[in-house]
N, C-alpha and C positions, 0 to 999 in steps of 0.2 A: 547474651543479647540475641534476640531472635533475628535471623537474617532477613534483609529486604532485597527485593529484586526490582531492577529498572529495565524495561524492555520496550521496544517499539522500532519502527523504521527510522532510518537516519533522518530523512527529511519528509515533510508533508508533500506527497506527490499528488494525491487526490483524496476526496472524501471516501471513495470506495475502498482504497487501500487502508486508510485509517480504520474504517469499520471492520474490514476483514481481520486486521491484526488485533484490534481491540477486542473483538468477539472471542478470538482464540485466547488472548491473555486473560479475559474475564473467566473463561472456562477453566484455564489452568489454576487461577486464583481459587476458584471454587473446589476443583478436584483435589488440589494439594493443600488447601487451607494455608496459603502463604500470602505475604504482603507483596503485591506487585504494583509498581507505579508505571503508568504508560508515558513514554517519552517519544517526541518527534520534534523536529526543528522547523520553525516558520521561515528561517533564513539561514542558509549556509554561507556565511560571510567570509569563510576562510578556505574556500575552494582553491585548488591548485591553479586552475586556468580561468580567465575571464569568460570563457565560453561555457563553463560548467553550469549545470542547473543549480539554482539557489533557493528553490521552494516558492512559496506563495505570498510571502510578506507578513508583516506583523498583524495587521487588523484582520485579514481574512484567516490567517493561521490560528490566531487566538480564538476566533469564533468556531473554527473547525475542531479545535481541541476542547473547547467548552461543550460542543455537541457530543464528543466522545464521553466526557465526564457524565453528562446528563443521561446518555443512553445506556452506558455500561457500568456506571458507578465506580470508575477507577480514579484514583488520584493521578495527578498530571505532573510531568516535568518537561521543561524546554530550556534551551540555552539562550542567553542574551549576549549581544556583542557591543552594545553602547549603553551608557548609563541611563539615557532617557527612556530606554525600553523597559527598565525595571518596574516602574510604577504600573503601566498597563498590564504587563505580564503578571505582576503580583495580584491583580484583581481576578485572575483565572487560574494561575499555576500554583501548585502546592509546593513544588521543589524547584527553585531557580538554579539552573546550572551555569557555572562560570567556565567557559572553554579553557582547555589546557594552555593554549598559547596566550591567554589573556589573564592568567591567574595572578599576575603581579600588577594589573591595572587597578590602582587603588580606588579611583572614582567609581569604577564598575562594581567592584566588590562591596563598597560602602552603599551604593545605590541599591543593590540586591538585598543587602542586610536590612536596610531601612524599610523594606516592604513588610518585614516581620515574618516572611515565609522562611522555610528551610532553605539554606543555601548549600549547594553541592559544588565544591571547587575541585576541578580536575588538576592533577599535578602536571606541570609542564614537563615535556621530555628533556628539557635542559636543567631541571632542578632536582635536588636530592629530596628524599622524604623529610629529612630534618629541617630543611629550609622551608617546608610547607607550613611550619609553625607561624610564619609571619602573615601569609594570606589568611590563615585561620584566625589569627588575632585581629586582623583588620575587620573581619566579618563579625566576630563575637563582641567586639567593642563598639559596633555600629548599629545595634538594634535587634538582631535576630537571636533567638534562644537556642537554635540548633544549627550546627554546621557540620557537614559531611566532607570528607576528602576522598578523592578517587585516584587510584594508581592506574597508569596506562603505559608504563615502560619509559625507557630513556633512549635518546638518539645514540646509535652506534654506527660510526662511519657515515656513509651516504645512503639515504633512502631505506633505512632499516631501523628497527627498535629492538631492544633487549629488556627483559623484565628482571629487576633485582627484587625478589619477593621479600627481602628483609625490609623494604620500605613500608610494608603493611604494619608490622609490629612497631616500627620506628614511629610512624605517624599516630598509632594508637596510644602512644605515650601522652599525647595532648589532644587527640580527637577520638572520642569513643567510637564513632562510626567511620570505618574505612572500607571503601567499596573497590572491587576489582573491575575495571573496564576490560572485560575478556575479549571483546571484538576489536577495539582499537589497539589493543596490545599486540595483535597479529597483523596490524596494518603495515604496509611499506609506503611511507609517505612520499608522494610525488614520483613513484617508480613506475607508473602506468602510462607513460607518454602523455603527459598533461593532466593526469589524475592519479589518485593513490591506488596502489595495488594492495594485495594482502594474502594471507594464508589461513583461510577459515577452518581448515581441517584441524588446526591446533587449538581452537577455541575451547573445547571441552577440557583439554589438559591444562590450559591456563586457569580455568575456573577451579579445577580440583586442586591444583598446586596452591592457588590463592587460599582455598579453604584450609589446607594443611598449615598455612602461615597465619591463620587466624582471621581472615577477612570475614566481615559480617554484613556484606552487601555485594551484589553482583550486577553488572551492567551488560546487557546484550543488545546489539542492534540486530533486528530480525526482519525477515521479508519472506513472503510466500515464494518468490522467485528471485533470489539474490542476483542471478545473472542478468536480470532485467532492471534491477534497482537503478535509480538515477543518481545515487550517491552512495559510496562505500560498499557496493555489492560484494567485492572480493573478500572482505573480512567479516561479512554477516553470517549468522547462523540461519539455517532454513527454519521457517516458522513451524513446520511439522516435526522438527527435532527438539524444539525448545522445552516441551514438557518433560521429556525423558531426562534432559540435563538438569533441569531445576529439581526434579525428584531426587536425583543423586546428591545434589548439593544440600537439599533439606535434610 
């Protein structure tokens, strides 16, 4: 199965940022002849602190993502947090993402599946790969023809994650497409004094290890200046480093 790539900034900060990142991703898509889906969030509803940036909201965010699709010809992905968001998102978005901490929310998964779009369910850091069979079944039995699962590590102690790469072949026993979330896997949840910290230097190694275990998809949050990103900067890969890594994985 040909690998797919999902990449983009964590959240929609501005139209200018979306355009800069989408331009680079479209260039990589053309240069390397790979399937890349553009992802950004219209609402970061699971931020650590109430004071954290949450993006631009559903209506404006979907319009901005639609503009990216029209201008750059990229398929789109975004995450939803409430069931009512599925229908409007499904009118614009090609791959609806279920956030890791919400992967057991039955109504949310069913609503996403009923759009008929691809549903990408991220594995919660408190769940095993084998237990992801049940969210997968909720989606496949509710109207969608294609469900992807995404590995992003498991909680270890406080404010840290560890990746058991065996989860990739385990989940592939029932889900043909298993994606490695290479940037959230190096996150340190809540470890940044009211926000998440991270170790972005390990992102390439996470991706290559996932390839060795048979992953057939890769997720990267990317930003031209991660140190200035309004969400998840410490675990992002720099935009100008993305093409080299994707070339290795291809």
